[in-house]
N, C-alpha and C positions, 0 to 999 in steps of 0.2 A: 371526819374531824375528831370525833371522840375516840376512835380507834387509834389515831395518830397520837393523841394526848396520852392514852393508856400505854401505848408502846414506848413512849419517851419518858415516862415516869420511872424513877429509879426504884429498886428494891423488889421484894417478892410481892405476892398478891395482897397480903395484909398491909404492907407499907404503902403500896399503890392505892389501895382502898382508902386508907387514912388520908393520904395526900389528896386524892380526888375529893373526899368529903370536905377537907379544909378549903380546897379551891372553890368548891361549890358554895360553901358558906361565905367566903370572901366575895364572890360574885353577887350573892344575895345581899350582903351588907352594902356593897357599893351601889347596887340598884336602889335599895330603899333609902340610903343616906344621901345620894347625890343625883342619880338619874331621875327617879320619880319626882322628887321635889322640884327639880329644874323643869320637868315637862308638865307638871300639874297646872300651872297657869295657862298653858296653851291648850288644855283639854276642854271640851265643851260640856263639862259636867254641870255647870251653873247656867247654861243656856236652855232654860226650860220654856216650853210653849204652852204651859197650863195657865189659864187665866185665874182671876181671884175668886173663883167659885161661883160666879154669876151664871155661867153656862151660856147657852145660845139665846136664852130669852131676854137677858139683860134686865131682870127684875131688880 
């Protein structure tokens, strides 16, 4: 897939590198701005199984 993208980018190696960097930054921005906030409520990060510190003795 990455080879296909690289071959289809216009320009020489420098231009291709800059375009690839911009594309990667756009993907990262979209992930952090839209995908991760959308998926965060569905993640089990707040489902903890630790009790209130009483331990097994129940004191």
